[in-house]
VOPAGU-2260 file (C-alpha; in pm, 1 decimal, decimal comma):
REM VOPAGU-2260
SITE   aa  ch    i         X         Y         Z
SITE  MET   A    0   -3313,1   -1824,4     192,5
SITE  ASP   A    1   -3170,7   -1686,6    -158,8
SITE  GLN   A    2   -3033,1   -1359,6    -140,6
SITE  PRO   A    3   -3246,7   -1074,9    -339,6
SITE  LEU   A    4   -3075,3    -990,0    -681,6
SITE  TYR   A    5   -2964,8    -628,8    -587,3
SITE  GLN   A    6   -2763,7    -768,6    -288,8
SITE  PHE   A    7   -2580,0   -1052,5    -472,1
SITE  LEU   A    8   -2507,9    -863,9    -799,1
SITE  ILE   A    9   -2601,2    -498,8    -828,3
SITE  ILE   A   10   -2456,9    -380,8    -496,8
SITE  PRO   A   11   -2136,6    -551,6    -519,3
SITE  ILE   A   12   -2083,3    -421,6    -881,5
SITE  ILE   A   13   -2163,6     -69,4    -768,2
SITE  LYS   A   14   -1918,4    -103,8    -484,6
SITE  ILE   A   15   -1633,2    -197,7    -722,4
SITE  ALA   A   16   -1688,8      64,9    -954,3
SITE  VAL   A   17   -1696,3     327,2    -667,3
SITE  ILE   A   18   -1396,4     188,8    -477,7
SITE  LEU   A   19   -1188,0     158,9    -826,3
SITE  GLY   A   20   -1269,5     506,6    -914,3
SITE  VAL   A   21   -1181,5     657,6    -577,6
SITE  VAL   A   22    -873,2     458,0    -537,9
SITE  LEU   A   23    -746,4     563,2    -909,0
SITE  LEU   A   24    -855,8     924,9    -813,8
SITE  ILE   A   25    -652,5     913,6    -499,5
SITE  VAL   A   26    -350,9     757,2    -639,6
SITE  ALA   A   27    -359,0    1014,2    -914,2
SITE  TYR   A   28    -366,3    1280,0    -667,0
SITE  LEU   A   29     -92,9    1124,4    -440,3
SITE  THR   A   30     152,3    1239,0    -726,9
SITE  PHE   A   31      45,1    1590,0    -711,5
SITE  ALA   A   32      84,2    1568,9    -356,5
SITE  GLU   A   33     403,0    1438,3    -342,1
SITE  ARG   A   34     551,2    1690,8    -594,7
SITE  LYS   A   35     380,6    1970,8    -371,6
SITE  ILE   A   36     545,6    1839,9     -53,5
SITE  LEU   A   37     863,0    1766,2    -197,7
SITE  ALA   A   38     862,7    2119,1    -338,3
SITE  TYR   A   39     788,2    2284,6       7,3
SITE  MET   A   40    1068,4    2076,7     139,6
SITE  GLN   A   41    1319,7    2208,5    -114,8
SITE  VAL   A   42    1174,3    2577,2     -82,3
SITE  ARG   A   43    1047,6    2576,4    -431,0
SITE  LEU   A   44     683,7    2583,4    -581,4
SITE  GLY   A   45     613,6    2254,0    -757,7
SITE  PRO   A   46     345,9    2245,1   -1014,3
SITE  ASN   A   47     126,0    2556,2   -1038,5
SITE  ARG   A   48      26,7    2618,7   -1402,0
SITE  VAL   A   49    -262,6    2352,4   -1496,3
SITE  GLY   A   50    -559,2    2466,9   -1315,5
SITE  PRO   A   51    -597,0    2674,7    -979,6
SITE  LYS   A   52    -247,4    2656,4    -819,6
SITE  GLY   A   53    -185,2    2333,9   -1033,1
SITE  TRP   A   54    -482,2    2124,0    -886,4
SITE  LEU   A   55    -542,0    1993,2   -1262,8
SITE  GLN   A   56    -180,5    1861,2   -1297,2
SITE  PRO   A   57    -268,4    1499,3   -1226,0
SITE  ILE   A   58    -544,8    1504,3   -1505,0
SITE  ALA   A   59    -291,0    1655,7   -1761,3
SITE  ASP   A   60     -25,3    1419,7   -1661,1
SITE  GLY   A   61    -256,0    1121,8   -1704,4
SITE  LEU   A   62    -395,2    1266,7   -2058,7
SITE  LYS   A   63     -34,1    1321,3   -2179,2
SITE  LEU   A   64      61,3     969,9   -2072,1
SITE  PHE   A   65    -239,1     768,8   -2234,6
SITE  THR   A   66    -214,4     945,1   -2570,2
SITE  LYS   A   67     171,9     952,0   -2603,8
SITE  GLU   A   68     334,9     690,3   -2866,1
SITE  ASP   A   69     360,4     350,9   -2737,2
SITE  LEU   A   70     705,5     233,1   -2825,3
SITE  VAL   A   71     804,9    -137,3   -2804,1
SITE  PRO   A   72    1204,3    -187,2   -2839,9
SITE  ALA   A   73    1284,5    -401,2   -3161,7
SITE  GLY   A   74    1444,5    -699,2   -2962,0
SITE  ALA   A   75    1178,5    -696,9   -2693,9
SITE  GLU   A   76     949,4   -1008,7   -2593,6
SITE  LYS   A   77     650,5    -821,8   -2705,9
SITE  LEU   A   78     390,4   -1008,3   -2542,2
SITE  VAL   A   79     584,6   -1042,6   -2188,6
SITE  PHE   A   80     674,8    -662,1   -2268,3
SITE  MET   A   81     300,9    -574,4   -2263,4
SITE  LEU   A   82     199,0    -806,8   -1963,0
SITE  GLY   A   83     459,2    -686,5   -1726,9
SITE  PRO   A   84     272,3    -357,6   -1637,7
SITE  ALA   A   85     -69,5    -508,6   -1582,8
SITE  MET   A   86      63,8    -777,6   -1370,8
SITE  VAL   A   87     199,3    -534,8   -1144,2
SITE  LEU   A   88    -120,9    -278,2   -1170,7
SITE  VAL   A   89    -407,2    -536,0   -1155,9
SITE  PRO   A   90    -296,9    -701,0    -833,0
SITE  ALA   A   91    -245,5    -376,0    -650,7
SITE  LEU   A   92    -616,2    -286,7    -721,9
SITE  ILE   A   93    -754,9    -631,5    -618,8
SITE  VAL   A   94    -618,6    -584,6    -278,6
SITE  PHE   A   95    -861,3    -293,0    -218,9
SITE  SER   A   96   -1135,0    -548,0    -244,7
SITE  VAL   A   97   -1062,3    -662,0     126,5
SITE  ILE   A   98    -965,6    -348,3     279,5
SITE  PRO   A   99   -1220,0    -257,2     534,2
SITE  PHE   A  100   -1197,6     141,3     581,9
SITE  ALA   A  101   -1540,1     174,0     772,3
SITE  PRO   A  102   -1770,4     -27,9     983,5
SITE  ALA   A  103   -2123,1    -157,8     835,5
SITE  THR   A  104   -2345,9     168,5     826,5
SITE  ARG   A  105   -2722,7     232,8     703,6
SITE  LEU   A  106   -2602,9     549,0     522,3
SITE  PHE   A  107   -2789,4     783,1     733,7
SITE  GLY   A  108   -3083,2     584,3     720,6
SITE  LEU   A  109   -3101,2     537,7     341,6
SITE  LEU   A  110   -3066,0     182,3     349,3
SITE  PRO   A  111   -3298,5     -97,3     483,7
SITE  GLU   A  112   -3031,8    -284,7     700,3
SITE  ALA   A  113   -2675,1    -212,9     801,9
SITE  MET   A  114   -2421,3    -274,8     503,3
SITE  PRO   A  115   -2061,8    -268,8     485,9
SITE  PRO   A  116   -1916,0     -17,9     250,9
SITE  TYR   A  117   -1634,9    -233,9     169,7
SITE  LEU   A  118   -1652,8    -501,6    -107,7
SITE  THR   A  119   -1616,6    -806,2     108,6
SITE  ASP   A  120   -1461,3    -950,7     456,3
SITE  ILE   A  121   -1281,4   -1296,7     423,6
SITE  ASN   A  122   -1145,9   -1525,3     729,6
SITE  ILE   A  123    -798,9   -1502,0     568,2
SITE  GLY   A  124    -799,6   -1165,1     439,9
SITE  LEU   A  125    -432,9   -1084,9     559,7
SITE  LEU   A  126    -312,2   -1397,1     385,7
SITE  PHE   A  127    -501,6   -1304,5      66,4
SITE  VAL   A  128    -370,4    -972,6      65,4
SITE  LEU   A  129      -3,0   -1108,0     104,4
SITE  GLY   A  130     -49,9   -1365,2    -137,6
SITE  VAL   A  131    -204,5   -1140,8    -414,3
SITE  SER   A  132      12,2    -840,7    -347,2
SITE  SER   A  133     342,3   -1057,8    -391,0
SITE  ILE   A  134     249,3   -1141,9    -764,9
SITE  GLY   A  135     347,8    -781,9    -841,7
SITE  VAL   A  136     721,6    -858,1    -837,1
SITE  TYR   A  137     668,2   -1078,9   -1124,3
SITE  GLY   A  138     553,5    -791,9   -1346,3
SITE  ILE   A  139     868,3    -611,0   -1221,6
SITE  ILE   A  140    1099,6    -897,0   -1308,2
SITE  LEU   A  141     926,2    -968,8   -1636,7
SITE  GLY   A  142     917,2    -611,2   -1771,6
SITE  GLY   A  143    1280,2    -574,4   -1702,6
SITE  TRP   A  144    1399,4    -889,8   -1879,2
SITE  SER   A  145    1127,5    -868,3   -2185,9
SITE  SER   A  146    1273,9    -511,3   -2219,3
SITE  ASN   A  147    1604,6    -660,8   -2387,5
SITE  ASN   A  148    1816,2    -383,2   -2202,4
SITE  LYS   A  149    2096,3    -435,8   -1947,8
SITE  PHE   A  150    1958,0    -157,4   -1716,8
SITE  SER   A  151    1648,4    -312,0   -1733,6
SITE  LEU   A  152    1734,9    -643,9   -1668,6
SITE  MET   A  153    1937,5    -515,2   -1370,8
SITE  GLY   A  154    1658,1    -334,1   -1195,3
SITE  GLY   A  155    1438,7    -637,5   -1235,4
SITE  LEU   A  156    1676,3    -883,9   -1050,8
SITE  ARG   A  157    1762,4    -632,8    -796,5
SITE  SER   A  158    1395,6    -576,0    -723,2
SITE  ALA   A  159    1348,6    -969,0    -689,7
SITE  ALA   A  160    1620,7    -983,7    -444,8
SITE  GLN   A  161    1492,8    -690,7    -257,0
SITE  MET   A  162    1135,7    -803,8    -233,8
SITE  ILE   A  163    1231,1   -1174,1    -151,0
SITE  SER   A  164    1480,8   -1027,1     122,6
SITE  TYR   A  165    1216,3    -768,3     282,3
SITE  GLU   A  166     912,1   -1004,6     268,3
SITE  VAL   A  167    1045,0   -1211,8     536,3
SITE  PRO   A  168    1053,1    -961,4     805,6
SITE  MET   A  169     759,9    -820,3     699,9
SITE  GLY   A  170     571,2   -1158,7     734,4
SITE  PHE   A  171     711,2   -1187,6    1093,6
SITE  ALA   A  172     612,8    -859,4    1185,1
SITE  ILE   A  173     263,3    -948,0    1069,9
SITE  ILE   A  174     267,4   -1254,1    1272,2
SITE  ALA   A  175     294,7   -1028,0    1602,5
SITE  VAL   A  176     -26,9    -872,5    1520,7
SITE  LEU   A  177    -198,1   -1223,8    1430,7
SITE  LEU   A  178     -87,9   -1330,7    1802,2
SITE  MET   A  179    -245,0   -1032,0    1934,9
SITE  ALA   A  180    -567,2   -1040,2    1726,5
SITE  ARG   A  181    -593,4   -1413,9    1711,2
SITE  SER   A  182    -759,1   -1396,0    1359,3
SITE  LEU   A  183    -662,3   -1315,5     992,0
SITE  SER   A  184    -973,5   -1123,8     904,5
SITE  LEU   A  185    -894,4    -756,7     863,2
SITE  VAL   A  186   -1226,8    -653,4    1037,9
SITE  GLN   A  187   -1161,9    -870,6    1343,5
SITE  ILE   A  188    -812,3    -736,0    1380,2
SITE  VAL   A  189    -990,2    -392,1    1422,1
SITE  GLU   A  190   -1245,8    -538,2    1642,4
SITE  ALA   A  191    -959,9    -691,6    1848,3
SITE  GLN   A  192    -807,0    -357,3    1914,6
SITE  LYS   A  193   -1144,6    -203,0    2021,4
SITE  ALA   A  194   -1205,9    -516,6    2282,7
SITE  ALA   A  195    -814,8    -481,8    2403,7
SITE  HIS   A  196    -885,8    -100,0    2463,6
SITE  LEU   A  197    -551,9     -16,8    2296,6
SITE  TRP   A  198    -441,3       5,4    1946,0
SITE  PHE   A  199    -151,9    -271,2    1859,6
SITE  PHE   A  200      86,5     -13,2    1808,5
SITE  LEU   A  201     137,9      36,5    2174,7
SITE  PRO   A  202     254,8    -346,9    2229,0
SITE  GLY   A  203     380,6    -376,9    1881,5
SITE  ILE   A  204     594,6     -79,8    1813,0
SITE  LEU   A  205     903,4    -277,8    1711,9
SITE  ALA   A  206     661,3    -468,0    1476,6
SITE  LEU   A  207     516,3    -145,9    1344,0
SITE  GLY   A  208     869,1     -13,3    1266,5
SITE  ILE   A  209     988,4    -346,2    1094,6
SITE  TYR   A  210     668,1    -361,4     880,8
SITE  PHE   A  211     683,8       6,4     772,4
SITE  CYS   A  212    1047,0     -49,2     690,5
SITE  CYS   A  213     966,6    -341,5     481,0
SITE  GLY   A  214     678,4    -178,9     322,9
SITE  VAL   A  215     898,6     117,1     201,5
SITE  ALA   A  216    1135,7    -142,0      57,6
SITE  GLU   A  217     852,7    -351,4    -118,7
SITE  THR   A  218     718,3     -34,4    -280,5
SITE  ASN   A  219    1078,0      40,8    -431,0
SITE  ARG   A  220    1044,7     388,7    -244,1
SITE  ASN   A  221    1352,2     605,5    -120,8
SITE  PRO   A  222    1576,4     495,7      68,7
SITE  PHE   A  223    1510,2     159,5     -80,6
SITE  ASP   A  224    1451,4     241,6    -439,4
SITE  LEU   A  225    1761,8      36,2    -581,0
SITE  PRO   A  226    1546,7    -108,3    -871,1
SITE  GLU   A  227    1523,6     221,4   -1036,7
SITE  ALA   A  228    1812,5     398,3    -950,2
SITE  GLU   A  229    1816,8     696,7   -1177,5
SITE  SER   A  230    2215,2     751,1   -1128,4
SITE  GLU   A  231    2315,2     420,5   -1187,1
SITE  LEU   A  232    2037,1     245,8   -1402,7
SITE  VAL   A  233    1866,4     502,9   -1595,4
SITE  ALA   A  234    1529,7     439,1   -1477,0
SITE  GLY   A  235    1559,5      57,9   -1371,8
SITE  PHE   A  236    1323,3    -218,8   -1491,3
SITE  HIS   A  237    1099,6      33,6   -1670,1
SITE  THR   A  238    1347,5     221,5   -1877,4
SITE  GLU   A  239    1218,2      99,2   -2183,6
SITE  TYR   A  240     839,2     185,5   -2122,7
SITE  SER   A  241     641,5     472,3   -2222,7
SITE  GLY   A  242     293,8     597,0   -2265,6
SITE  MET   A  243      29,9     402,3   -2118,2
SITE  LYS   A  244     262,6      99,8   -2000,8
SITE  PHE   A  245     479,0     358,5   -1781,2
SITE  ALA   A  246     159,9     504,6   -1649,6
SITE  PHE   A  247      41,8     171,5   -1535,9
SITE  TYR   A  248     387,5     103,3   -1327,0
SITE  PHE   A  249     344,9     456,2   -1210,3
SITE  LEU   A  250      -2,7     400,5   -1074,3
SITE  ALA   A  251     113,5      73,5    -949,0
SITE  GLU   A  252     361,5     221,5    -714,4
SITE  TYR   A  253     135,2     478,0    -549,7
SITE  ALA   A  254    -158,7     198,3    -523,7
SITE  ASN   A  255      73,9     -19,0    -343,9
SITE  MET   A  256     217,4     270,1    -112,2
SITE  LEU   A  257    -179,4     308,0     -27,6
SITE  VAL   A  258    -212,8     -70,3      36,5
SITE  VAL   A  259      81,8     -62,5     274,2
SITE  SER   A  260     -39,1     241,9     471,3
SITE  SER   A  261    -406,1      92,3     478,9
SITE  LEU   A  262    -283,8    -247,1     616,5
SITE  ALA   A  263     -45,5     -39,5     863,2
SITE  THR   A  264    -349,2     142,0     985,0
SITE  ILE   A  265    -573,3    -163,0    1023,7
SITE  MET   A  266    -318,2    -361,5    1220,5
SITE  PHE   A  267    -153,0    -125,7    1429,5
SITE  PHE   A  268    -367,1     206,3    1432,8
SITE  GLY   A  269    -734,0      38,9    1512,8
SITE  GLY   A  270    -848,9     132,8    1147,4
SITE  TRP   A  271   -1141,6     326,4    1151,2
SITE  LEU   A  272   -1172,3     351,0    1549,6
SITE  ARG   A  273   -1138,1     661,3    1710,2
SITE  PRO   A  274    -863,9     728,6    1978,0
SITE  PHE   A  275    -963,4     532,1    2274,0
SITE  PRO   A  276   -1313,3     401,0    2151,6
SITE  ASN   A  277   -1390,3     262,6    2486,7
SITE  VAL   A  278   -1343,4     580,9    2706,7
SITE  ALA   A  279   -1675,5     736,2    2772,6
SITE  TRP   A  280   -1564,8    1114,9    2805,3
SITE  LEU   A  281   -1395,5    1110,6    2466,1
SITE  SER   A  282   -1730,0    1007,5    2310,8
SITE  PHE   A  283   -1750,8    1344,9    2141,5
SITE  LEU   A  284   -1498,3    1223,3    1902,1
SITE  GLY   A  285   -1750,8     980,1    1738,0
SITE  VAL   A  286   -1900,1    1287,4    1568,7
SITE  ILE   A  287   -1643,6    1233,7    1290,6
SITE  PRO   A  288   -1734,5     955,8    1055,6
SITE  PRO   A  289   -1513,6     633,1    1098,8
SITE  PHE   A  290   -1399,5     660,1     744,6
SITE  PHE   A  291   -1250,6    1008,4     824,0
SITE  TRP   A  292   -1053,6     853,4    1106,9
SITE  PHE   A  293    -945,0     583,6     866,5
SITE  ALA   A  294    -840,9     847,2     598,9
SITE  GLY   A  295    -655,5    1057,0     817,8
SITE  LYS   A  296    -436,3     783,9     960,3
SITE  VAL   A  297    -362,1     687,2     602,1
SITE  ALA   A  298    -262,7    1009,7     492,7
SITE  CYS   A  299     -15,8    1063,4     785,7
SITE  LEU   A  300     152,2     719,7     701,3
SITE  ILE   A  301     154,2     828,2     318,2
SITE  PHE   A  302     323,7    1167,9     429,2
SITE  VAL   A  303     596,8     964,8     610,2
SITE  TYR   A  304     640,8     793,1     274,5
SITE  MET   A  305     737,5    1143,3     126,1
SITE  TRP   A  306     891,3    1265,8     405,2
SITE  PHE   A  307    1159,7     991,6     372,5
SITE  ARG   A  308    1192,9    1063,6       7,4
SITE  GLY   A  309    1275,1    1428,7      85,2
SITE  THR   A  310    1497,3    1352,3     356,5
SITE  PHE   A  311    1708,7    1035,5     344,5
SITE  PRO   A  312    1991,6     926,3      60,4
SITE  ARG   A  313    1974,0     611,4    -134,0
SITE  TYR   A  314    2145,8     307,1       4,1
SITE  ARG   A  315    2395,3     119,0    -150,9
SITE  PHE   A  316    2257,3    -238,2    -274,0
SITE  ASP   A  317    2506,4    -414,0     -44,3
SITE  GLN   A  318    2370,8    -187,5     242,3
SITE  LEU   A  319    2019,9    -268,6     166,5
SITE  MET   A  320    2098,5    -653,0     161,1
SITE  ARG   A  321    2252,7    -622,9     500,1
SITE  VAL   A  322    2006,9    -436,6     651,2
SITE  GLY   A  323    1734,7    -666,0     545,8
SITE  TRP   A  324    1912,2    -992,1     683,9
SITE  LYS   A  325    2139,6    -879,2     967,3
SITE  TRP   A  326    1896,3    -639,4    1129,5
SITE  LEU   A  327    1529,6    -675,0    1043,9
SITE  ILE   A  328    1509,6   -1058,0    1035,5
SITE  PRO   A  329    1677,5   -1130,5    1375,2
SITE  LEU   A  330    1490,4    -819,7    1526,4
SITE  SER   A  331    1158,6    -942,4    1371,8
SITE  LEU   A  332    1214,0   -1311,5    1511,6
SITE  ALA   A  333    1290,1   -1171,6    1857,1
SITE  ASN   A  334     976,0    -952,1    1847,7
SITE  VAL   A  335     746,1   -1251,3    1772,6
SITE  LEU   A  336     912,6   -1425,1    2055,2
SITE  VAL   A  337     843,6   -1124,6    2306,2
SITE  VAL   A  338     482,9   -1086,4    2169,5
SITE  GLY   A  339     407,7   -1437,1    2194,6
SITE  LEU   A  340     546,1   -1485,5    2564,6
SITE  GLY   A  341     338,0   -1162,3    2660,7
SITE  VAL   A  342      29,3   -1312,9    2500,0
SITE  LEU   A  343      76,4   -1625,4    2682,3
SITE  LEU   A  344     153,0   -1488,3    3028,5
SITE  LEU   A  345    -121,0   -1220,1    2974,6
SITE  LYS   A  346    -397,4   -1474,3    2835,4
SITE  GLY   A  347    -431,6   -1260,7    2535,0
């Protein structure tokens, strides 16, 4: 039987518009949250002039960046220079098409049948996320190379080496989750944690540590922010960018932070599930809608990102490579072996 037009076309378009709008708004206010959190850690006020207590600062920043003069260096490869920021931002936003942030719902009885609020669930969702998000490194490399600036090129090369190095242990950390869930579908990974009566971070605590450490490095965040080290490379791969193109790089960084935190929530913290979802005497926690459980877990992981930035000094580049190749890769291989043996002995 053919699907009605509203299910096939209209509802997906509405979902795309809502998810895209909400994600961009969250990303904009993550910049404000980080500036405020770092200010409190450093015993100062942070932005407090635009709007009540500075709450309109992200809007002002966005308007300023999108109306600034867009400069292109004289010796730059203009087409590649313009494509670089888009190649970073677009994959970061596409990933949200398969992120399940709540179960199917009838929206308080307003819908005739239960419908998932996320865009789609595919049986290789995790593979799709890894494949699409890895495209972003090309935007960084091309942006650094096309700028015709030695600092930009150095930042692009550092980013390439860093992302290639840290994607390997990240992949092995994710394999540990796949062994426990026996599925690549992000929805099935959440359901597997419900069926197992525990979140996967308990048997996979080492996998969680490796994954999150690699996620911080993949998003070029402190203490792994070598591709844009201000003290050495001015601003790294986006030294020559201004205006809207710089805003794209800026938005992509925070969107990728959101992606890493969302995947960690889904794979290790039960996604939208409340704590101990099968324990009857904790059923009162079901009053809180599943989306808020998901959002709260993601917010805690985003806070850890910001906490790292306010706490740790930056690694040297040789130290960064040593951590990836000499520590994280052997640990991730050992973790896969231990989890595999556990799944085999306990029959899943």
